[in-house]
PDB file of N, CA, C and O in Angstrom:
ATOM      1  N   UNK A   1      10.896   3.116  13.428  1.00  0.00           N
ATOM      2  CA  UNK A   1      10.926   4.348  12.666  1.00  0.00           C
ATOM      3  C   UNK A   1      11.524   4.082  11.288  1.00  0.00           C
ATOM      4  O   UNK A   1      12.512   3.362  11.149  1.00  0.00           O
ATOM      5  N   UNK A   2      10.915   4.666  10.296  1.00  0.00           N
ATOM      6  CA  UNK A   2      11.363   4.495   8.922  1.00  0.00           C
ATOM      7  C   UNK A   2      12.546   5.421   8.644  1.00  0.00           C
ATOM      8  O   UNK A   2      12.532   6.594   9.019  1.00  0.00           O
ATOM      9  N   UNK A   3      13.552   4.888   7.994  1.00  0.00           N
ATOM     10  CA  UNK A   3      14.662   5.719   7.528  1.00  0.00           C
ATOM     11  C   UNK A   3      14.417   5.967   6.047  1.00  0.00           C
ATOM     12  O   UNK A   3      14.616   5.083   5.214  1.00  0.00           O
ATOM     13  N   UNK A   4      13.981   7.184   5.729  1.00  0.00           N
ATOM     14  CA  UNK A   4      13.619   7.539   4.364  1.00  0.00           C
ATOM     15  C   UNK A   4      14.852   7.710   3.490  1.00  0.00           C
ATOM     16  O   UNK A   4      15.855   8.284   3.913  1.00  0.00           O
ATOM     17  N   UNK A   5      14.764   7.203   2.265  1.00  0.00           N
ATOM     18  CA  UNK A   5      15.807   7.425   1.270  1.00  0.00           C
ATOM     19  C   UNK A   5      15.522   8.758   0.601  1.00  0.00           C
ATOM     20  O   UNK A   5      14.393   9.003   0.176  1.00  0.00           O
ATOM     21  N   UNK A   6      16.497   9.601   0.501  1.00  0.00           N
ATOM     22  CA  UNK A   6      16.301  10.933  -0.064  1.00  0.00           C
ATOM     23  C   UNK A   6      16.113  10.908  -1.578  1.00  0.00           C
ATOM     24  O   UNK A   6      15.547  11.845  -2.140  1.00  0.00           O
ATOM     25  N   UNK A   7      16.573   9.863  -2.240  1.00  0.00           N
ATOM     26  CA  UNK A   7      16.520   9.804  -3.701  1.00  0.00           C
ATOM     27  C   UNK A   7      15.255   9.139  -4.232  1.00  0.00           C
ATOM     28  O   UNK A   7      15.156   8.870  -5.429  1.00  0.00           O
ATOM     29  N   UNK A   8      14.284   8.869  -3.355  1.00  0.00           N
ATOM     30  CA  UNK A   8      13.064   8.176  -3.765  1.00  0.00           C
ATOM     31  C   UNK A   8      11.878   8.793  -3.026  1.00  0.00           C
ATOM     32  O   UNK A   8      11.963   9.008  -1.817  1.00  0.00           O
ATOM     33  N   UNK A   9      10.775   9.083  -3.718  1.00  0.00           N
ATOM     34  CA  UNK A   9       9.617   9.686  -3.049  1.00  0.00           C
ATOM     35  C   UNK A   9       9.077   8.788  -1.926  1.00  0.00           C
ATOM     36  O   UNK A   9       9.118   7.561  -2.024  1.00  0.00           O
ATOM     37  N   UNK A  10       8.578   9.409  -0.878  1.00  0.00           N
ATOM     38  CA  UNK A  10       8.052   8.645   0.256  1.00  0.00           C
ATOM     39  C   UNK A  10       6.917   7.722  -0.160  1.00  0.00           C
ATOM     40  O   UNK A  10       6.838   6.585   0.306  1.00  0.00           O
ATOM     41  N   UNK A  11       6.025   8.211  -1.047  1.00  0.00           N
ATOM     42  CA  UNK A  11       4.894   7.375  -1.441  1.00  0.00           C
ATOM     43  C   UNK A  11       5.368   6.087  -2.093  1.00  0.00           C
ATOM     44  O   UNK A  11       4.762   5.034  -1.895  1.00  0.00           O
ATOM     45  N   UNK A  12       6.446   6.156  -2.868  1.00  0.00           N
ATOM     46  CA  UNK A  12       6.982   4.971  -3.528  1.00  0.00           C
ATOM     47  C   UNK A  12       7.621   4.029  -2.507  1.00  0.00           C
ATOM     48  O   UNK A  12       7.494   2.810  -2.620  1.00  0.00           O
ATOM     49  N   UNK A  13       8.297   4.585  -1.527  1.00  0.00           N
ATOM     50  CA  UNK A  13       8.911   3.758  -0.482  1.00  0.00           C
ATOM     51  C   UNK A  13       7.840   3.025   0.320  1.00  0.00           C
ATOM     52  O   UNK A  13       7.987   1.839   0.614  1.00  0.00           O
ATOM     53  N   UNK A  14       6.768   3.723   0.673  1.00  0.00           N
ATOM     54  CA  UNK A  14       5.684   3.087   1.439  1.00  0.00           C
ATOM     55  C   UNK A  14       5.005   2.022   0.579  1.00  0.00           C
ATOM     56  O   UNK A  14       4.719   0.929   1.069  1.00  0.00           O
ATOM     57  N   UNK A  15       4.744   2.320  -0.685  1.00  0.00           N
ATOM     58  CA  UNK A  15       4.133   1.332  -1.582  1.00  0.00           C
ATOM     59  C   UNK A  15       4.997   0.080  -1.666  1.00  0.00           C
ATOM     60  O   UNK A  15       4.481  -1.037  -1.654  1.00  0.00           O
ATOM     61  N   UNK A  16       6.306   0.267  -1.752  1.00  0.00           N
ATOM     62  CA  UNK A  16       7.221  -0.883  -1.822  1.00  0.00           C
ATOM     63  C   UNK A  16       7.196  -1.699  -0.532  1.00  0.00           C
ATOM     64  O   UNK A  16       7.285  -2.926  -0.579  1.00  0.00           O
ATOM     65  N   UNK A  17       7.077  -1.040   0.608  1.00  0.00           N
ATOM     66  CA  UNK A  17       6.992  -1.754   1.882  1.00  0.00           C
ATOM     67  C   UNK A  17       5.725  -2.607   1.914  1.00  0.00           C
ATOM     68  O   UNK A  17       5.762  -3.762   2.337  1.00  0.00           O
ATOM     69  N   UNK A  18       4.617  -2.042   1.470  1.00  0.00           N
ATOM     70  CA  UNK A  18       3.363  -2.806   1.464  1.00  0.00           C
ATOM     71  C   UNK A  18       3.458  -3.976   0.486  1.00  0.00           C
ATOM     72  O   UNK A  18       2.976  -5.069   0.781  1.00  0.00           O
ATOM     73  N   UNK A  19       4.079  -3.754  -0.682  1.00  0.00           N
ATOM     74  CA  UNK A  19       4.264  -4.856  -1.633  1.00  0.00           C
ATOM     75  C   UNK A  19       5.151  -5.954  -1.051  1.00  0.00           C
ATOM     76  O   UNK A  19       4.912  -7.136  -1.296  1.00  0.00           O
ATOM     77  N   UNK A  20       6.170  -5.575  -0.285  1.00  0.00           N
ATOM     78  CA  UNK A  20       7.023  -6.570   0.371  1.00  0.00           C
ATOM     79  C   UNK A  20       6.215  -7.385   1.376  1.00  0.00           C
ATOM     80  O   UNK A  20       6.392  -8.599   1.486  1.00  0.00           O
ATOM     81  N   UNK A  21       5.333  -6.718   2.104  1.00  0.00           N
ATOM     82  CA  UNK A  21       4.485  -7.418   3.076  1.00  0.00           C
ATOM     83  C   UNK A  21       3.545  -8.395   2.379  1.00  0.00           C
ATOM     84  O   UNK A  21       3.286  -9.483   2.892  1.00  0.00           O
ATOM     85  N   UNK A  22       3.042  -8.014   1.225  1.00  0.00           N
ATOM     86  CA  UNK A  22       2.178  -8.914   0.453  1.00  0.00           C
ATOM     87  C   UNK A  22       2.988 -10.111  -0.029  1.00  0.00           C
ATOM     88  O   UNK A  22       2.549 -11.254   0.103  1.00  0.00           O
ATOM     89  N   UNK A  23       4.166  -9.855  -0.585  1.00  0.00           N
ATOM     90  CA  UNK A  23       5.028 -10.930  -1.099  1.00  0.00           C
ATOM     91  C   UNK A  23       5.444 -11.904  -0.002  1.00  0.00           C
ATOM     92  O   UNK A  23       5.593 -13.100  -0.252  1.00  0.00           O
ATOM     93  N   UNK A  24       5.632 -11.390   1.218  1.00  0.00           N
ATOM     94  CA  UNK A  24       6.066 -12.249   2.326  1.00  0.00           C
ATOM     95  C   UNK A  24       4.907 -13.023   2.949  1.00  0.00           C
ATOM     96  O   UNK A  24       5.119 -13.896   3.790  1.00  0.00           O
ATOM     97  N   UNK A  25       3.678 -12.700   2.532  1.00  0.00           N
ATOM     98  CA  UNK A  25       2.519 -13.405   3.086  1.00  0.00           C
ATOM     99  C   UNK A  25       1.910 -12.733   4.294  1.00  0.00           C
ATOM    100  O   UNK A  25       0.946 -13.245   4.864  1.00  0.00           O
ATOM    101  N   UNK A  26       2.450 -11.593   4.698  1.00  0.00           N
ATOM    102  CA  UNK A  26       1.882 -10.885   5.842  1.00  0.00           C
ATOM    103  C   UNK A  26       0.454 -10.443   5.531  1.00  0.00           C
ATOM    104  O   UNK A  26      -0.408 -10.454   6.410  1.00  0.00           O
ATOM    105  N   UNK A  27       0.206 -10.056   4.279  1.00  0.00           N
ATOM    106  CA  UNK A  27      -1.145  -9.741   3.806  1.00  0.00           C
ATOM    107  C   UNK A  27      -1.500 -10.781   2.751  1.00  0.00           C
ATOM    108  O   UNK A  27      -0.821 -10.883   1.730  1.00  0.00           O
ATOM    109  N   UNK A  28      -2.549 -11.546   2.987  1.00  0.00           N
ATOM    110  CA  UNK A  28      -2.987 -12.596   2.068  1.00  0.00           C
ATOM    111  C   UNK A  28      -3.935 -12.027   1.014  1.00  0.00           C
ATOM    112  O   UNK A  28      -4.441 -10.915   1.167  1.00  0.00           O
ATOM    113  N   UNK A  29      -4.176 -12.785  -0.052  1.00  0.00           N
ATOM    114  CA  UNK A  29      -5.130 -12.393  -1.084  1.00  0.00           C
ATOM    115  C   UNK A  29      -6.496 -12.147  -0.442  1.00  0.00           C
ATOM    116  O   UNK A  29      -6.957 -12.933   0.385  1.00  0.00           O
ATOM    117  N   UNK A  30      -7.123 -11.066  -0.829  1.00  0.00           N
ATOM    118  CA  UNK A  30      -8.434 -10.606  -0.349  1.00  0.00           C
ATOM    119  C   UNK A  30      -8.413 -10.058   1.083  1.00  0.00           C
ATOM    120  O   UNK A  30      -9.458  -9.681   1.612  1.00  0.00           O
ATOM    121  N   UNK A  31      -7.240 -10.010   1.709  1.00  0.00           N
ATOM    122  CA  UNK A  31      -7.121  -9.400   3.038  1.00  0.00           C
ATOM    123  C   UNK A  31      -6.998  -7.891   2.877  1.00  0.00           C
ATOM    124  O   UNK A  31      -6.449  -7.417   1.882  1.00  0.00           O
ATOM    125  N   UNK A  32      -7.501  -7.137   3.840  1.00  0.00           N
ATOM    126  CA  UNK A  32      -7.377  -5.675   3.742  1.00  0.00           C
ATOM    127  C   UNK A  32      -5.929  -5.227   3.882  1.00  0.00           C
ATOM    128  O   UNK A  32      -5.146  -5.819   4.625  1.00  0.00           O
ATOM    129  N   UNK A  33      -5.592  -4.173   3.155  1.00  0.00           N
ATOM    130  CA  UNK A  33      -4.306  -3.503   3.337  1.00  0.00           C
ATOM    131  C   UNK A  33      -4.579  -2.262   4.178  1.00  0.00           C
ATOM    132  O   UNK A  33      -5.734  -1.859   4.317  1.00  0.00           O
ATOM    133  N   UNK A  34      -3.550  -1.655   4.736  1.00  0.00           N
ATOM    134  CA  UNK A  34      -3.781  -0.481   5.586  1.00  0.00           C
ATOM    135  C   UNK A  34      -4.563   0.620   4.858  1.00  0.00           C
ATOM    136  O   UNK A  34      -4.373   0.862   3.666  1.00  0.00           O
ATOM    137  N   UNK A  35      -5.431   1.264   5.605  1.00  0.00           N
ATOM    138  CA  UNK A  35      -6.217   2.383   5.082  1.00  0.00           C
ATOM    139  C   UNK A  35      -5.338   3.630   5.008  1.00  0.00           C
ATOM    140  O   UNK A  35      -4.208   3.634   5.497  1.00  0.00           O
ATOM    141  N   UNK A  36      -5.868   4.688   4.392  1.00  0.00           N
ATOM    142  CA  UNK A  36      -5.153   5.966   4.369  1.00  0.00           C
ATOM    143  C   UNK A  36      -4.759   6.370   5.783  1.00  0.00           C
ATOM    144  O   UNK A  36      -3.609   6.720   6.049  1.00  0.00           O
ATOM    145  N   UNK A  37      -5.733   6.316   6.679  1.00  0.00           N
ATOM    146  CA  UNK A  37      -5.493   6.728   8.069  1.00  0.00           C
ATOM    147  C   UNK A  37      -4.393   5.875   8.710  1.00  0.00           C
ATOM    148  O   UNK A  37      -3.518   6.405   9.395  1.00  0.00           O
ATOM    149  N   UNK A  38      -4.435   4.569   8.493  1.00  0.00           N
ATOM    150  CA  UNK A  38      -3.423   3.682   9.073  1.00  0.00           C
ATOM    151  C   UNK A  38      -2.037   3.958   8.498  1.00  0.00           C
ATOM    152  O   UNK A  38      -1.042   3.898   9.220  1.00  0.00           O
ATOM    153  N   UNK A  39      -1.968   4.261   7.202  1.00  0.00           N
ATOM    154  CA  UNK A  39      -0.677   4.588   6.581  1.00  0.00           C
ATOM    155  C   UNK A  39      -0.125   5.879   7.172  1.00  0.00           C
ATOM    156  O   UNK A  39       1.062   5.971   7.482  1.00  0.00           O
ATOM    157  N   UNK A  40      -0.994   6.877   7.327  1.00  0.00           N
ATOM    158  CA  UNK A  40      -0.577   8.146   7.942  1.00  0.00           C
ATOM    159  C   UNK A  40      -0.011   7.887   9.338  1.00  0.00           C
ATOM    160  O   UNK A  40       1.053   8.400   9.684  1.00  0.00           O
ATOM    161  N   UNK A  41      -0.720   7.093  10.134  1.00  0.00           N
ATOM    162  CA  UNK A  41      -0.296   6.815  11.505  1.00  0.00           C
ATOM    163  C   UNK A  41       1.001   6.011  11.556  1.00  0.00           C
ATOM    164  O   UNK A  41       1.921   6.359  12.296  1.00  0.00           O
ATOM    165  N   UNK A  42       1.074   4.933  10.765  1.00  0.00           N
ATOM    166  CA  UNK A  42       2.248   4.049  10.833  1.00  0.00           C
ATOM    167  C   UNK A  42       3.513   4.688  10.268  1.00  0.00           C
ATOM    168  O   UNK A  42       4.591   4.544  10.845  1.00  0.00           O
ATOM    169  N   UNK A  43       3.387   5.390   9.149  1.00  0.00           N
ATOM    170  CA  UNK A  43       4.574   5.893   8.459  1.00  0.00           C
ATOM    171  C   UNK A  43       4.829   7.377   8.686  1.00  0.00           C
ATOM    172  O   UNK A  43       5.876   7.893   8.293  1.00  0.00           O
ATOM    173  N   UNK A  44       3.888   8.062   9.311  1.00  0.00           N
ATOM    174  CA  UNK A  44       4.082   9.485   9.588  1.00  0.00           C
ATOM    175  C   UNK A  44       4.121  10.345   8.332  1.00  0.00           C
ATOM    176  O   UNK A  44       4.847  11.337   8.272  1.00  0.00           O
ATOM    177  N   UNK A  45       3.333   9.959   7.328  1.00  0.00           N
ATOM    178  CA  UNK A  45       3.275  10.715   6.077  1.00  0.00           C
ATOM    179  C   UNK A  45       1.970  11.507   6.011  1.00  0.00           C
ATOM    180  O   UNK A  45       1.052  11.281   6.800  1.00  0.00           O
ATOM    181  N   UNK A  46       1.905  12.426   5.071  1.00  0.00           N
ATOM    182  CA  UNK A  46       0.701  13.223   4.869  1.00  0.00           C
ATOM    183  C   UNK A  46      -0.405  12.367   4.247  1.00  0.00           C
ATOM    184  O   UNK A  46      -0.141  11.334   3.633  1.00  0.00           O
ATOM    185  N   UNK A  47      -1.636  12.819   4.420  1.00  0.00           N
ATOM    186  CA  UNK A  47      -2.777  12.073   3.886  1.00  0.00           C
ATOM    187  C   UNK A  47      -2.696  11.950   2.360  1.00  0.00           C
ATOM    188  O   UNK A  47      -3.033  10.904   1.804  1.00  0.00           O
ATOM    189  N   UNK A  48      -2.253  13.005   1.688  1.00  0.00           N
ATOM    190  CA  UNK A  48      -2.098  12.947   0.233  1.00  0.00           C
ATOM    191  C   UNK A  48      -1.086  11.895  -0.191  1.00  0.00           C
ATOM    192  O   UNK A  48      -1.255  11.237  -1.218  1.00  0.00           O
ATOM    193  N   UNK A  49      -0.042  11.740   0.597  1.00  0.00           N
ATOM    194  CA  UNK A  49       0.970  10.710   0.331  1.00  0.00           C
ATOM    195  C   UNK A  49       0.351   9.330   0.483  1.00  0.00           C
ATOM    196  O   UNK A  49       0.563   8.454  -0.356  1.00  0.00           O
ATOM    197  N   UNK A  50      -0.412   9.136   1.549  1.00  0.00           N
ATOM    198  CA  UNK A  50      -1.078   7.848   1.779  1.00  0.00           C
ATOM    199  C   UNK A  50      -2.047   7.535   0.645  1.00  0.00           C
ATOM    200  O   UNK A  50      -2.137   6.393   0.192  1.00  0.00           O
ATOM    201  N   UNK A  51      -2.768   8.551   0.191  1.00  0.00           N
ATOM    202  CA  UNK A  51      -3.716   8.366  -0.910  1.00  0.00           C
ATOM    203  C   UNK A  51      -2.977   7.936  -2.175  1.00  0.00           C
ATOM    204  O   UNK A  51      -3.447   7.069  -2.913  1.00  0.00           O
ATOM    205  N   UNK A  52      -1.828   8.544  -2.418  1.00  0.00           N
ATOM    206  CA  UNK A  52      -1.034   8.201  -3.609  1.00  0.00           C
ATOM    207  C   UNK A  52      -0.510   6.771  -3.522  1.00  0.00           C
ATOM    208  O   UNK A  52      -0.438   6.077  -4.536  1.00  0.00           O
ATOM    209  N   UNK A  53      -0.144   6.324  -2.322  1.00  0.00           N
ATOM    210  CA  UNK A  53       0.307   4.939  -2.124  1.00  0.00           C
ATOM    211  C   UNK A  53      -0.792   3.978  -2.557  1.00  0.00           C
ATOM    212  O   UNK A  53      -0.551   3.059  -3.340  1.00  0.00           O
ATOM    213  N   UNK A  54      -1.996   4.193  -2.047  1.00  0.00           N
ATOM    214  CA  UNK A  54      -3.105   3.288  -2.357  1.00  0.00           C
ATOM    215  C   UNK A  54      -3.477   3.353  -3.834  1.00  0.00           C
ATOM    216  O   UNK A  54      -3.820   2.338  -4.441  1.00  0.00           O
ATOM    217  N   UNK A  55      -3.408   4.542  -4.402  1.00  0.00           N
ATOM    218  CA  UNK A  55      -3.687   4.728  -5.831  1.00  0.00           C
ATOM    219  C   UNK A  55      -2.682   3.951  -6.675  1.00  0.00           C
ATOM    220  O   UNK A  55      -3.057   3.272  -7.631  1.00  0.00           O
ATOM    221  N   UNK A  56      -1.430   4.053  -6.322  1.00  0.00           N
ATOM    222  CA  UNK A  56      -0.363   3.370  -7.070  1.00  0.00           C
ATOM    223  C   UNK A  56      -0.517   1.850  -6.992  1.00  0.00           C
ATOM    224  O   UNK A  56      -0.386   1.160  -8.003  1.00  0.00           O
ATOM    225  N   UNK A  57      -0.793   1.327  -5.799  1.00  0.00           N
ATOM    226  CA  UNK A  57      -0.969  -0.114  -5.644  1.00  0.00           C
ATOM    227  C   UNK A  57      -2.148  -0.615  -6.471  1.00  0.00           C
ATOM    228  O   UNK A  57      -2.087  -1.695  -7.057  1.00  0.00           O
ATOM    229  N   UNK A  58      -3.220   0.174  -6.516  1.00  0.00           N
ATOM    230  CA  UNK A  58      -4.396  -0.184  -7.313  1.00  0.00           C
ATOM    231  C   UNK A  58      -4.051  -0.143  -8.805  1.00  0.00           C
ATOM    232  O   UNK A  58      -4.433  -1.047  -9.548  1.00  0.00           O
ATOM    233  N   UNK A  59      -3.336   0.893  -9.252  1.00  0.00           N
ATOM    234  CA  UNK A  59      -2.939   1.014 -10.659  1.00  0.00           C
ATOM    235  C   UNK A  59      -2.068  -0.154 -11.101  1.00  0.00           C
ATOM    236  O   UNK A  59      -2.164  -0.611 -12.240  1.00  0.00           O
ATOM    237  N   UNK A  60      -1.225  -0.631 -10.204  1.00  0.00           N
ATOM    238  CA  UNK A  60      -0.319  -1.745 -10.516  1.00  0.00           C
ATOM    239  C   UNK A  60      -1.019  -3.100 -10.437  1.00  0.00           C
ATOM    240  O   UNK A  60      -0.429  -4.121 -10.791  1.00  0.00           O
ATOM    241  N   UNK A  61      -2.271  -3.118  -9.976  1.00  0.00           N
ATOM    242  CA  UNK A  61      -3.008  -4.372  -9.873  1.00  0.00           C
ATOM    243  C   UNK A  61      -2.649  -5.181  -8.640  1.00  0.00           C
ATOM    244  O   UNK A  61      -3.017  -6.351  -8.534  1.00  0.00           O
ATOM    245  N   UNK A  62      -1.934  -4.565  -7.708  1.00  0.00           N
ATOM    246  CA  UNK A  62      -1.534  -5.246  -6.474  1.00  0.00           C
ATOM    247  C   UNK A  62      -2.719  -5.317  -5.509  1.00  0.00           C
ATOM    248  O   UNK A  62      -2.870  -6.277  -4.754  1.00  0.00           O
ATOM    249  N   UNK A  63      -3.556  -4.276  -5.553  1.00  0.00           N
ATOM    250  CA  UNK A  63      -4.737  -4.226  -4.689  1.00  0.00           C
ATOM    251  C   UNK A  63      -5.956  -3.861  -5.527  1.00  0.00           C
ATOM    252  O   UNK A  63      -5.842  -3.443  -6.679  1.00  0.00           O
ATOM    253  N   UNK A  64      -7.118  -4.030  -4.917  1.00  0.00           N
ATOM    254  CA  UNK A  64      -8.370  -3.557  -5.504  1.00  0.00           C
ATOM    255  C   UNK A  64      -9.149  -2.880  -4.389  1.00  0.00           C
ATOM    256  O   UNK A  64      -8.932  -3.159  -3.210  1.00  0.00           O
ATOM    257  N   UNK A  65     -10.052  -1.995  -4.764  1.00  0.00           N
ATOM    258  CA  UNK A  65     -10.826  -1.248  -3.775  1.00  0.00           C
ATOM    259  C   UNK A  65     -12.298  -1.606  -3.867  1.00  0.00           C
ATOM    260  O   UNK A  65     -12.827  -1.878  -4.944  1.00  0.00           O
ATOM    261  N   UNK A  66     -12.942  -1.600  -2.719  1.00  0.00           N
ATOM    262  CA  UNK A  66     -14.386  -1.765  -2.641  1.00  0.00           C
ATOM    263  C   UNK A  66     -14.904  -0.518  -1.953  1.00  0.00           C
ATOM    264  O   UNK A  66     -14.584  -0.257  -0.793  1.00  0.00           O
ATOM    265  N   UNK A  67     -15.705   0.249  -2.671  1.00  0.00           N
ATOM    266  CA  UNK A  67     -16.206   1.518  -2.148  1.00  0.00           C
ATOM    267  C   UNK A  67     -16.868   1.309  -0.789  1.00  0.00           C
ATOM    268  O   UNK A  67     -17.747   0.463  -0.629  1.00  0.00           O
ATOM    269  N   UNK A  68     -16.429   2.093   0.173  1.00  0.00           N
ATOM    270  CA  UNK A  68     -16.984   2.030   1.511  1.00  0.00           C
ATOM    271  C   UNK A  68     -16.344   0.979   2.406  1.00  0.00           C
ATOM    272  O   UNK A  68     -16.578   0.973   3.614  1.00  0.00           O
ATOM    273  N   UNK A  69     -15.535   0.086   1.826  1.00  0.00           N
ATOM    274  CA  UNK A  69     -14.910  -0.968   2.621  1.00  0.00           C
ATOM    275  C   UNK A  69     -13.392  -0.849   2.699  1.00  0.00           C
ATOM    276  O   UNK A  69     -12.798  -1.221   3.711  1.00  0.00           O
ATOM    277  N   UNK A  70     -12.752  -0.335   1.642  1.00  0.00           N
ATOM    278  CA  UNK A  70     -11.309  -0.170   1.667  1.00  0.00           C
ATOM    279  C   UNK A  70     -10.611  -0.880   0.536  1.00  0.00           C
ATOM    280  O   UNK A  70     -11.222  -1.225  -0.476  1.00  0.00           O
ATOM    281  N   UNK A  71      -9.317  -1.094   0.719  1.00  0.00           N
ATOM    282  CA  UNK A  71      -8.466  -1.735  -0.290  1.00  0.00           C
ATOM    283  C   UNK A  71      -8.051  -3.113   0.199  1.00  0.00           C
ATOM    284  O   UNK A  71      -7.830  -3.333   1.390  1.00  0.00           O
ATOM    285  N   UNK A  72      -7.953  -4.033  -0.752  1.00  0.00           N
ATOM    286  CA  UNK A  72      -7.665  -5.426  -0.444  1.00  0.00           C
ATOM    287  C   UNK A  72      -6.606  -5.959  -1.391  1.00  0.00           C
ATOM    288  O   UNK A  72      -6.428  -5.439  -2.492  1.00  0.00           O
ATOM    289  N   UNK A  73      -5.900  -7.002  -0.958  1.00  0.00           N
ATOM    290  CA  UNK A  73      -4.854  -7.625  -1.774  1.00  0.00           C
ATOM    291  C   UNK A  73      -5.508  -8.354  -2.943  1.00  0.00           C
ATOM    292  O   UNK A  73      -6.406  -9.175  -2.755  1.00  0.00           O
ATOM    293  N   UNK A  74      -5.048  -8.044  -4.144  1.00  0.00           N
ATOM    294  CA  UNK A  74      -5.544  -8.707  -5.356  1.00  0.00           C
ATOM    295  C   UNK A  74      -4.828 -10.026  -5.558  1.00  0.00           C
ATOM    296  O   UNK A  74      -3.685 -10.199  -5.135  1.00  0.00           O
ATOM    297  N   UNK A  75      -5.511 -10.954  -6.208  1.00  0.00           N
ATOM    298  CA  UNK A  75      -4.872 -12.214  -6.567  1.00  0.00           C
ATOM    299  C   UNK A  75      -3.834 -11.929  -7.644  1.00  0.00           C
ATOM    300  O   UNK A  75      -4.050 -11.073  -8.502  1.00  0.00           O
ATOM    301  N   UNK A  76      -2.716 -12.634  -7.608  1.00  0.00           N
ATOM    302  CA  UNK A  76      -1.698 -12.421  -8.648  1.00  0.00           C
ATOM    303  C   UNK A  76      -2.273 -12.708 -10.027  1.00  0.00           C
ATOM    304  O   UNK A  76      -3.077 -13.625 -10.197  1.00  0.00           O
ATOM    305  N   UNK A  77      -1.858 -11.924 -11.002  1.00  0.00           N
ATOM    306  CA  UNK A  77      -2.330 -12.127 -12.380  1.00  0.00           C
ATOM    307  C   UNK A  77      -1.792 -13.447 -12.918  1.00  0.00           C
ATOM    308  O   UNK A  77      -0.633 -13.791 -12.691  1.00  0.00           O
ATOM    309  N   UNK A  78      -2.633 -14.177 -13.627  1.00  0.00           N
ATOM    310  CA  UNK A  78      -2.209 -15.433 -14.241  1.00  0.00           C
ATOM    311  C   UNK A  78      -1.263 -15.121 -15.393  1.00  0.00           C
ATOM    312  O   UNK A  78      -1.494 -14.190 -16.165  1.00  0.00           O
ATOM    313  N   UNK A  79      -0.206 -15.902 -15.499  1.00  0.00           N
ATOM    314  CA  UNK A  79       0.786 -15.647 -16.558  1.00  0.00           C
ATOM    315  C   UNK A  79       0.673 -16.645 -17.648  1.00  0.00           C
ATOM    316  O   UNK A  79       1.426 -16.585 -18.620  1.00  0.00           O
TER     317      UNK A  79
END
């Protein structure tokens, strides 16, 4: 069970958890990340919250989406 921090929005906390999983290698480059439905089920958040998580990860370049297939881990940007 997740212990939510009151001073941080749930969508941001879930996004950070997924980013930690990517950084630790639990999700590899081009591997799928949890879908909206899976985020709702695992974290007990609303569908809109799950949608915002995936939107934020995509905006940050952490993931990319393929219409009809889902979201996947993006390769790290070259520095």
